mmCIF file of the C-alpha atoms, coordinates in Angstrom:
data_MODEL
# 
_entry.id   MODEL 
# 
loop_
_atom_site.group_PDB 
_atom_site.id 
_atom_site.type_symbol 
_atom_site.label_atom_id 
_atom_site.label_alt_id 
_atom_site.label_comp_id 
_atom_site.label_asym_id 
_atom_site.label_entity_id 
_atom_site.label_seq_id 
_atom_site.pdbx_PDB_ins_code 
_atom_site.Cartn_x 
_atom_site.Cartn_y 
_atom_site.Cartn_z 
_atom_site.occupancy 
_atom_site.B_iso_or_equiv 
_atom_site.pdbx_formal_charge 
_atom_site.auth_seq_id 
_atom_site.auth_comp_id 
_atom_site.auth_asym_id 
_atom_site.auth_atom_id 
_atom_site.pdbx_PDB_model_num 
ATOM 1   C CA . MET A 1 1   ? -61.504 31.093 105.064 1.00 0.00 ? 1   MET A CA 1 
ATOM 2   C CA . LEU A 1 2   ? -65.001 33.801 103.856 1.00 0.00 ? 2   LEU A CA 1 
ATOM 3   C CA . THR A 1 3   ? -67.498 33.886 105.873 1.00 0.00 ? 3   THR A CA 1 
ATOM 4   C CA . SER A 1 4   ? -70.951 33.379 104.628 1.00 0.00 ? 4   SER A CA 1 
ATOM 5   C CA . LYS A 1 5   ? -72.075 36.798 104.623 1.00 0.00 ? 5   LYS A CA 1 
ATOM 6   C CA . GLN A 1 6   ? -68.706 37.475 103.468 1.00 0.00 ? 6   GLN A CA 1 
ATOM 7   C CA . ARG A 1 7   ? -69.674 35.172 100.208 1.00 0.00 ? 7   ARG A CA 1 
ATOM 8   C CA . ALA A 1 8   ? -72.750 36.585 99.361  1.00 0.00 ? 8   ALA A CA 1 
ATOM 9   C CA . PHE A 1 9   ? -71.226 40.806 99.832  1.00 0.00 ? 9   PHE A CA 1 
ATOM 10  C CA . LEU A 1 10  ? -68.505 39.129 96.655  1.00 0.00 ? 10  LEU A CA 1 
ATOM 11  C CA . ARG A 1 11  ? -71.285 36.836 94.953  1.00 0.00 ? 11  ARG A CA 1 
ATOM 12  C CA . ALA A 1 12  ? -73.480 40.679 95.026  1.00 0.00 ? 12  ALA A CA 1 
ATOM 13  C CA . LYS A 1 13  ? -69.979 42.035 93.434  1.00 0.00 ? 13  LYS A CA 1 
ATOM 14  C CA . ALA A 1 14  ? -69.881 39.815 90.690  1.00 0.00 ? 14  ALA A CA 1 
ATOM 15  C CA . GLN A 1 15  ? -72.691 39.322 89.660  1.00 0.00 ? 15  GLN A CA 1 
ATOM 16  C CA . PRO A 1 16  ? -72.285 42.141 87.079  1.00 0.00 ? 16  PRO A CA 1 
ATOM 17  C CA . LEU A 1 17  ? -68.383 40.437 85.999  1.00 0.00 ? 17  LEU A CA 1 
ATOM 18  C CA . ALA A 1 18  ? -67.874 38.718 82.912  1.00 0.00 ? 18  ALA A CA 1 
ATOM 19  C CA . PRO A 1 19  ? -65.690 35.338 83.155  1.00 0.00 ? 19  PRO A CA 1 
ATOM 20  C CA . ILE A 1 20  ? -62.490 36.712 81.710  1.00 0.00 ? 20  ILE A CA 1 
ATOM 21  C CA . PHE A 1 21  ? -61.303 33.276 81.799  1.00 0.00 ? 21  PHE A CA 1 
ATOM 22  C CA . GLN A 1 22  ? -62.500 30.249 79.981  1.00 0.00 ? 22  GLN A CA 1 
ATOM 23  C CA . ILE A 1 23  ? -60.876 27.015 80.646  1.00 0.00 ? 23  ILE A CA 1 
ATOM 24  C CA . GLY A 1 24  ? -61.639 23.880 77.725  1.00 0.00 ? 24  GLY A CA 1 
ATOM 25  C CA . LYS A 1 25  ? -60.302 20.975 76.706  1.00 0.00 ? 25  LYS A CA 1 
ATOM 26  C CA . ASN A 1 26  ? -57.111 20.892 77.517  1.00 0.00 ? 26  ASN A CA 1 
ATOM 27  C CA . GLU A 1 27  ? -55.496 20.718 81.215  1.00 0.00 ? 27  GLU A CA 1 
ATOM 28  C CA . ILE A 1 28  ? -54.958 23.592 83.545  1.00 0.00 ? 28  ILE A CA 1 
ATOM 29  C CA . SER A 1 29  ? -51.758 24.553 83.339  1.00 0.00 ? 29  SER A CA 1 
ATOM 30  C CA . GLU A 1 30  ? -48.856 26.524 84.845  1.00 0.00 ? 30  GLU A CA 1 
ATOM 31  C CA . ASN A 1 31  ? -49.542 28.906 82.517  1.00 0.00 ? 31  ASN A CA 1 
ATOM 32  C CA . MET A 1 32  ? -53.145 29.531 82.808  1.00 0.00 ? 32  MET A CA 1 
ATOM 33  C CA . ILE A 1 33  ? -53.048 29.365 86.644  1.00 0.00 ? 33  ILE A CA 1 
ATOM 34  C CA . LYS A 1 34  ? -49.909 32.484 86.662  1.00 0.00 ? 34  LYS A CA 1 
ATOM 35  C CA . GLN A 1 35  ? -52.423 34.536 84.356  1.00 0.00 ? 35  GLN A CA 1 
ATOM 36  C CA . ILE A 1 36  ? -55.337 33.627 87.353  1.00 0.00 ? 36  ILE A CA 1 
ATOM 37  C CA . SER A 1 37  ? -52.887 34.732 90.029  1.00 0.00 ? 37  SER A CA 1 
ATOM 38  C CA . ASP A 1 38  ? -51.767 37.907 87.766  1.00 0.00 ? 38  ASP A CA 1 
ATOM 39  C CA . ALA A 1 39  ? -55.830 38.676 87.744  1.00 0.00 ? 39  ALA A CA 1 
ATOM 40  C CA . LEU A 1 40  ? -56.686 37.591 90.888  1.00 0.00 ? 40  LEU A CA 1 
ATOM 41  C CA . THR A 1 41  ? -53.982 40.214 92.465  1.00 0.00 ? 41  THR A CA 1 
ATOM 42  C CA . ALA A 1 42  ? -55.022 42.953 89.522  1.00 0.00 ? 42  ALA A CA 1 
ATOM 43  C CA . HIS A 1 43  ? -58.733 42.782 90.814  1.00 0.00 ? 43  HIS A CA 1 
ATOM 44  C CA . GLU A 1 44  ? -59.148 40.712 93.514  1.00 0.00 ? 44  GLU A CA 1 
ATOM 45  C CA . LEU A 1 45  ? -62.345 38.895 91.952  1.00 0.00 ? 45  LEU A CA 1 
ATOM 46  C CA . VAL A 1 46  ? -62.107 36.961 89.037  1.00 0.00 ? 46  VAL A CA 1 
ATOM 47  C CA . LYS A 1 47  ? -65.074 34.871 87.352  1.00 0.00 ? 47  LYS A CA 1 
ATOM 48  C CA . VAL A 1 48  ? -63.761 31.837 84.630  1.00 0.00 ? 48  VAL A CA 1 
ATOM 49  C CA . HIS A 1 49  ? -66.142 30.172 82.268  1.00 0.00 ? 49  HIS A CA 1 
ATOM 50  C CA . VAL A 1 50  ? -65.901 26.089 82.042  1.00 0.00 ? 50  VAL A CA 1 
ATOM 51  C CA . LEU A 1 51  ? -66.678 24.943 78.853  1.00 0.00 ? 51  LEU A CA 1 
ATOM 52  C CA . GLU A 1 52  ? -69.038 21.639 77.996  1.00 0.00 ? 52  GLU A CA 1 
ATOM 53  C CA . ASN A 1 53  ? -66.081 20.143 76.725  1.00 0.00 ? 53  ASN A CA 1 
ATOM 54  C CA . SER A 1 54  ? -63.605 20.734 79.520  1.00 0.00 ? 54  SER A CA 1 
ATOM 55  C CA . PRO A 1 55  ? -62.086 17.349 81.383  1.00 0.00 ? 55  PRO A CA 1 
ATOM 56  C CA . TYR A 1 56  ? -63.443 18.787 84.618  1.00 0.00 ? 56  TYR A CA 1 
ATOM 57  C CA . THR A 1 57  ? -66.382 20.599 86.077  1.00 0.00 ? 57  THR A CA 1 
ATOM 58  C CA . ALA A 1 58  ? -67.312 23.846 87.787  1.00 0.00 ? 58  ALA A CA 1 
ATOM 59  C CA . ARG A 1 59  ? -66.748 22.457 90.595  1.00 0.00 ? 59  ARG A CA 1 
ATOM 60  C CA . GLU A 1 60  ? -63.223 20.605 90.293  1.00 0.00 ? 60  GLU A CA 1 
ATOM 61  C CA . ALA A 1 61  ? -62.059 23.473 87.945  1.00 0.00 ? 61  ALA A CA 1 
ATOM 62  C CA . CYS A 1 62  ? -62.784 25.879 90.701  1.00 0.00 ? 62  CYS A CA 1 
ATOM 63  C CA . ASP A 1 63  ? -61.108 23.977 93.713  1.00 0.00 ? 63  ASP A CA 1 
ATOM 64  C CA . ILE A 1 64  ? -57.895 23.082 91.480  1.00 0.00 ? 64  ILE A CA 1 
ATOM 65  C CA . VAL A 1 65  ? -57.597 26.988 90.012  1.00 0.00 ? 65  VAL A CA 1 
ATOM 66  C CA . CYS A 1 66  ? -58.347 28.052 94.279  1.00 0.00 ? 66  CYS A CA 1 
ATOM 67  C CA . GLU A 1 67  ? -55.324 25.635 95.813  1.00 0.00 ? 67  GLU A CA 1 
ATOM 68  C CA . GLN A 1 68  ? -52.750 26.784 93.109  1.00 0.00 ? 68  GLN A CA 1 
ATOM 69  C CA . THR A 1 69  ? -53.424 30.135 93.261  1.00 0.00 ? 69  THR A CA 1 
ATOM 70  C CA . GLY A 1 70  ? -54.180 30.693 96.732  1.00 0.00 ? 70  GLY A CA 1 
ATOM 71  C CA . ALA A 1 71  ? -57.950 31.572 96.446  1.00 0.00 ? 71  ALA A CA 1 
ATOM 72  C CA . ASP A 1 72  ? -60.926 31.153 98.077  1.00 0.00 ? 72  ASP A CA 1 
ATOM 73  C CA . GLY A 1 73  ? -63.982 29.622 96.153  1.00 0.00 ? 73  GLY A CA 1 
ATOM 74  C CA . VAL A 1 74  ? -67.125 32.081 96.725  1.00 0.00 ? 74  VAL A CA 1 
ATOM 75  C CA . SER A 1 75  ? -69.337 30.487 94.295  1.00 0.00 ? 75  SER A CA 1 
ATOM 76  C CA . VAL A 1 76  ? -69.881 27.763 91.456  1.00 0.00 ? 76  VAL A CA 1 
ATOM 77  C CA . LEU A 1 77  ? -72.697 27.951 89.227  1.00 0.00 ? 77  LEU A CA 1 
ATOM 78  C CA . GLY A 1 78  ? -73.862 26.377 86.570  1.00 0.00 ? 78  GLY A CA 1 
ATOM 79  C CA . ALA A 1 79  ? -70.592 26.093 83.875  1.00 0.00 ? 79  ALA A CA 1 
ATOM 80  C CA . LYS A 1 80  ? -69.293 29.517 86.139  1.00 0.00 ? 80  LYS A CA 1 
ATOM 81  C CA . PHE A 1 81  ? -67.254 30.092 89.344  1.00 0.00 ? 81  PHE A CA 1 
ATOM 82  C CA . VAL A 1 82  ? -65.971 32.818 91.234  1.00 0.00 ? 82  VAL A CA 1 
ATOM 83  C CA . ILE A 1 83  ? -62.688 33.431 93.096  1.00 0.00 ? 83  ILE A CA 1 
ATOM 84  C CA . TYR A 1 84  ? -61.763 36.158 95.188  1.00 0.00 ? 84  TYR A CA 1 
ATOM 85  C CA . ARG A 1 85  ? -57.919 36.778 96.756  1.00 0.00 ? 85  ARG A CA 1 
ATOM 86  C CA . GLU A 1 86  ? -56.562 39.885 98.674  1.00 0.00 ? 86  GLU A CA 1 
ATOM 87  C CA . THR A 1 87  ? -54.375 41.619 97.340  1.00 0.00 ? 87  THR A CA 1 
ATOM 88  C CA . GLU A 1 88  ? -51.474 43.263 99.205  1.00 0.00 ? 88  GLU A CA 1 
ATOM 89  C CA . ASP A 1 89  ? -50.442 45.402 96.689  1.00 0.00 ? 89  ASP A CA 1 
ATOM 90  C CA . LYS A 1 90  ? -49.977 48.917 98.559  1.00 0.00 ? 90  LYS A CA 1 
ATOM 91  C CA . LYS A 1 91  ? -50.282 50.567 95.636  1.00 0.00 ? 91  LYS A CA 1 
ATOM 92  C CA . ARG A 1 92  ? -53.925 49.064 95.042  1.00 0.00 ? 92  ARG A CA 1 
ATOM 93  C CA . ARG A 1 93  ? -55.249 49.970 98.534  1.00 0.00 ? 93  ARG A CA 1 
ATOM 94  C CA . GLU A 1 94  ? -57.942 52.783 97.596  1.00 0.00 ? 94  GLU A CA 1 
ATOM 95  C CA . THR A 1 95  ? -59.653 50.018 95.187  1.00 0.00 ? 95  THR A CA 1 
ATOM 96  C CA . ARG A 1 96  ? -59.289 47.147 97.227  1.00 0.00 ? 96  ARG A CA 1 
ATOM 97  C CA . ILE A 1 97  ? -62.459 45.607 97.843  1.00 0.00 ? 97  ILE A CA 1 
ATOM 98  C CA . ILE A 1 98  ? -63.496 45.702 102.099 1.00 0.00 ? 98  ILE A CA 1 
ATOM 99  C CA . LEU A 1 99  ? -65.550 42.596 103.017 1.00 0.00 ? 99  LEU A CA 1 
ATOM 100 C CA . PRO A 1 100 ? -67.643 43.212 105.515 1.00 0.00 ? 100 PRO A CA 1 
ATOM 101 C CA . LYS A 1 101 ? -66.846 41.234 109.219 1.00 0.00 ? 101 LYS A CA 1 
# 
């Protein structure tokens, strides 16, 4: 669970990021969840765009993705949401996001 200070820190880091996934008219598939999970392992912080023709709101999509990937929701703004999951990958120690206490 993230504190408000950590959320603010991550929101600031996510500001310049472009969404790397789009959720459209299809359901959120296992394949999409796997791809998002892989992206979280590689980057820790991921932004997703929910299209207008999606059956989900951004909040609903964020909750589903967070539940299935084990990530924490950072922010939901309009049709976009940002999620974070700390990686345990030993190779990425030097590029990890260090959260404030």
